[in-house]
C-alpha positions as CSV (number, residue, x, y, z in Angstrom):
1,M,6.1,-0.1,-1.8
2,S,7.6,1.0,-5.1
3,H,10.9,-1.0,-5.2
4,P,10.9,-3.1,-8.4
5,E,12.1,-6.2,-6.5
6,T,9.3,-6.2,-4.1
7,S,6.4,-4.5,-5.9
8,D,4.8,-3.9,-9.3
9,W,3.8,-0.3,-8.3
10,N,5.9,1.5,-10.9
11,A,4.8,-0.7,-13.7
12,R,1.1,-0.4,-12.7
13,V,1.2,3.4,-12.5
14,G,3.5,3.8,-15.6
15,Y,6.5,5.3,-13.8
16,D,10.0,4.6,-15.0
17,F,12.2,7.2,-13.2
18,E,12.0,9.8,-15.9
19,K,14.3,12.4,-14.2
20,F,13.8,15.3,-16.6
21,D,10.5,14.4,-18.2
22,P,7.2,14.9,-16.3
23,V,5.5,12.0,-18.0
24,G,6.3,9.5,-15.2
25,F,5.2,11.9,-12.6
26,E,1.9,12.5,-14.5
27,H,1.3,8.7,-14.7
28,N,2.0,8.4,-11.0
29,R,-0.2,11.3,-10.1
30,R,-3.1,10.1,-12.2
31,E,-2.9,6.4,-11.4
32,R,-1.8,6.3,-7.8
33,V,-5.1,6.3,-6.1
34,P,-6.9,3.6,-8.1
35,V,-3.8,1.4,-8.2
36,Y,-3.3,1.7,-4.4
37,R,-7.0,1.3,-3.6
38,D,-7.2,-1.9,-5.8
39,G,-4.1,-3.4,-4.2
40,K,-4.0,-1.8,-0.8
41,S,-3.2,-4.9,1.2
42,K,-0.6,-6.1,-1.3
43,Y,1.2,-2.7,-1.3
44,D,0.9,-2.3,2.5
45,D,2.4,-5.9,3.0
46,A,5.2,-5.1,0.6
47,L,6.0,-2.0,2.5
48,R,5.9,-3.7,5.9
49,G,8.0,-6.5,4.6
50,E,10.7,-4.2,3.3
51,I,10.7,-2.3,6.6
52,D,11.1,-5.6,8.4
53,N,14.0,-6.6,6.2
54,V,16.0,-3.4,6.7
55,A,15.2,-3.4,10.5
56,A,16.6,-7.0,10.7
57,W,19.7,-5.9,8.8
58,S,20.1,-3.0,11.2
59,R,19.9,-5.3,14.2
60,A,22.2,-8.0,12.7
61,S,24.8,-5.5,11.6
62,G,24.7,-3.3,14.7
63,K,24.4,-0.3,12.5
64,P,21.6,2.3,12.8
65,L,18.8,2.5,10.4
66,V,18.5,5.9,8.9
67,T,16.2,7.0,6.2
68,T,16.4,10.2,4.1
69,E,13.2,9.9,2.1
70,C,10.0,8.1,2.8
71,W,9.2,4.4,2.9
72,S,6.8,4.5,0.0
73,V,7.0,6.2,-3.4
74,V,10.3,8.0,-4.0
75,D,11.0,10.8,-6.4
76,Y,7.6,12.2,-5.6
77,K,7.1,15.8,-6.6
78,D,5.7,18.2,-4.0
79,W,4.4,20.6,-6.6
80,P,1.8,23.2,-6.0
81,G,-1.7,22.3,-7.1
82,L,-1.5,18.6,-6.1
83,D,-4.5,17.0,-4.4
84,W,-3.5,17.0,-0.8
85,G,-6.7,15.7,0.7
86,G,-9.5,15.3,-1.9
87,S,-8.5,11.7,-2.9
88,K,-9.8,9.3,-0.3
89,I,-7.9,6.1,-0.1
């Protein structure tokens, strides 16, 4: 969903992998709901397409598909005080 080759998510929410500066996280936190809501089918399709691509690779290569993070936005901060249910998408 957030891979730059398959989606404009990071550009839309203002995230640029700022590892030691919370500015990108703040942009992502603030903008994620309206950006996702406005482009839900586009982002869902991008996510499904990427899952299909890696699943096809796994079948073709005979190697297992293993994920260590999620299939969506990576480098997401699980910080206290986040909205874990008030934002309805």
